[in-house]
C-alpha positions as CSV (number, residue, x, y, z in Angstrom):
1,M,-0.3,-3.5,-40.3
2,A,-2.9,-1.7,-38.3
3,R,-1.9,-0.4,-34.9
4,S,-3.7,1.5,-32.1
5,G,-2.2,4.2,-30.0
6,L,-3.5,4.9,-26.5
7,I,-3.0,7.7,-24.0
8,A,-4.4,7.7,-20.4
9,G,-4.5,10.6,-18.0
10,V,-5.5,10.6,-14.3
11,T,-6.0,13.8,-12.3
12,S,-3.6,14.3,-9.4
13,D,-6.3,13.9,-6.8
14,L,-7.0,10.3,-8.0
15,T,-3.4,9.0,-8.5
16,S,-3.4,7.4,-5.1
17,K,-6.2,5.1,-6.3
18,L,-5.7,5.0,-10.0
19,K,-2.5,4.9,-11.9
20,A,-2.5,5.9,-15.6
21,G,0.1,3.3,-16.4
22,E,-2.0,0.5,-14.9
23,L,-5.1,1.7,-16.8
24,V,-3.3,2.0,-20.1
25,N,-1.8,-1.4,-19.7
26,M,-5.2,-3.0,-19.0
27,V,-6.4,-1.6,-22.3
28,A,-3.2,-2.3,-24.2
29,Q,-3.1,-6.0,-23.2
30,Q,-6.5,-6.4,-24.8
31,V,-5.3,-4.9,-28.1
32,G,-2.1,-6.9,-28.2
33,G,0.3,-4.3,-26.8
34,K,1.9,-2.8,-23.7
35,G,2.8,0.6,-22.4
36,G,3.7,2.6,-19.3
37,G,4.3,6.0,-18.0
38,R,3.8,8.2,-14.9
39,P,0.9,7.8,-12.4
40,D,-0.8,10.8,-14.1
41,M,0.0,10.2,-17.8
42,A,0.8,7.0,-19.7
43,M,1.0,5.8,-23.3
44,A,0.7,2.5,-25.0
45,G,0.2,0.9,-28.4
46,G,-1.2,-2.4,-29.8
47,T,-1.3,-4.4,-32.9
48,Q,-4.9,-5.7,-32.6
49,P,-7.1,-2.6,-32.9
50,E,-10.1,-4.8,-33.7
51,H,-10.4,-5.4,-29.9
52,L,-10.3,-1.7,-29.0
53,A,-14.0,-1.2,-28.6
54,Q,-14.3,-4.0,-26.0
55,A,-11.2,-2.8,-24.3
56,L,-12.5,0.7,-23.9
57,A,-15.9,-0.7,-22.7
58,D,-14.0,-2.4,-19.9
59,V,-12.5,0.8,-18.6
60,Q,-15.5,2.0,-16.7
61,G,-15.7,-1.2,-14.6
62,W,-11.9,-1.1,-14.0
63,V,-12.1,2.4,-12.7
64,K,-15.2,1.7,-10.5
65,A,-13.4,-1.3,-8.9
66,R,-10.6,1.0,-7.8
67,T,-12.5,4.1,-6.6
């Protein structure tokens, strides 16, 4: 079975607005997974890597909505 692995990092000056765990979970949910971690670093995985391109394309809008 194909799987995807994800890692998100957020610089310390932005963790009051952006949490790495929330970001990685947004992407992970779209690829059939879940994850978590600290506000500055988080990891996740998923079982539907065919959705990864769209999930990554959604990151920019997600970040803009929070900054």
